[in-house]
N, C-alpha and C positions, 0 to 999 in steps of 0.2 A: 878387771875388777878395780884395780888401783886407779885407772883413769876415770872410771865412773864415780869413785869416791871424790876425786878432785873436782869433777864437774858438779857434783851435788853440793860440795862445800862452797864452790864458787857461786852457785845459784842461791844458796842460803845467805851468803854474805851480801849478794846483790839485793835480795829481798829486804834484809835488815837495813841496808843503806837506803832503800827507797821508803821504808816506813818510819825510820827514825828521824824526827824533825831536827834534832840537834846536829845530825850529820849533814843536813842540807844547808845549814847556815855557815857563813865564814867563821873560821876559828877565832878571829879577833872579836866577832860579835858574840860568840858563845862564851868566850872568856869574860867579856864585859857583863854579859847576862849573869853568869855564875858569881861574879864579884858583887853584882847588884843583889842577888839573892842572899849572899852572906851578910852584906851590909844591912839589908832590910831585916833579916833575922836578928841582927845585933841592935836594932833600933836606930841605926844611922840613916834615917829616911832621906835626908837631902842628898847624901852621898850615893845612896842606892838609886835615887832618881837620876842622878848624873850618869851612873853606870848603865842604867836602862836606856837613857837617852843615847849614850854611845852605841849600845847594841842596835837600837833601831835606826841610828844614822848609818850604820854599816850594812844593815839589811832592813829596810822599811817594811818588809813582809813578815818579820819575826813577831808573830802574834803573841807568843808566850811572853816576850819581853814587853810588849805593849800592855799585856794583862798585869804583869808584875809591876810595871811602872804605875798603872792605875792603883794597884794595891798600896804601893809606897806613898803615892800622893794622898790616898784616902787616909792612911795612917798618920800622915803629916797634916791632916785637916785641910787639905787643898781639894775640897770636894768637887768643885766645878771642873777643875783640871783633871781630876780622877775620872769623872764621867766622860770627858772628851777622850781620854786614853782608852776607856772601856768601849766607847763607840768605835774607835779604830780597831781594837781587838776583835770585836764581833763583826765588823765589816770584812775583816780579813778571814775570819773563820766563824761563821754563824752557828756552827755545831759544837763549839768549844764549851763544854759544860762548866769547867772552872771559870771561864769568862763570864758566864751567866750568873754563877754564884757570887763572884766578885762584884759584879754589877749590882746584885741585890744588897750587898754590904754598903756600897756607895749610896744607893738610893735610900737605904735606911738612914744613913747619916745626913742626908738631905731632907729627911722628913717626908719622903715620897713613898708612903707605905704601900699603896695599891700597886705602884710600879715595882716596888721591891718584891711583892708577892708574885707579880707577873714574871719577873726574872727567874725566880725559883721554880715557878711552874714550867717555864721554858726549859730549864735545866732538867727537870723531871721528864718532860716529853722527849728530850734528846736521849737521856739515859735513865730509864725507869729503875735501874739497879743502883743508882748513885745514892748511897746513904747520906752523903753530905747534902745533896739537893733536897731529899725528903726531910732531913732534920731541919734545914733552914726554912723550908716551906712551912713545916709545922710550927716552928718558932715564930715565924712571921704571922701566921694565923692566930696563934696564942696572943701575940702582942696586939692584935687587932680585936681581941676579945671573942674570936670565933673558935671557942673551945671545942665544940662538937666536930667542926670541920678539921681542926688540928689533930684530933684523935683518930681520924680515919686513915 
């Protein structure tokens, strides 16, 4: 019985390791990413961008870091660069709902409202349970004067 418990724990730990993205990235990349998140939350966008750059230089496949770099660039009013980072995010993980929502924010700031709506619609298609995706889709529709559609 004791050895079966050990095997079960080992299997569960293995599954957690396989599904946790942070565990698959190098520690230094995760550290840089977490630093970037803290700096972004504090409004230090330029420093946050540097931290996200460090994270993606350590692991170019770190799509969450690309997405949060896009967010920091957007908040820093570097919209074209933000869109490029968003492109990279979604090229790496086209099913990343947060990436599509973030892309919608960027497209809004670029005045590309039809594309903004398409980004939120894609987020809803991927995860119909995402309240964030539905909220932003409704907000975009309202901003376009499509009130009836926004209320559905």
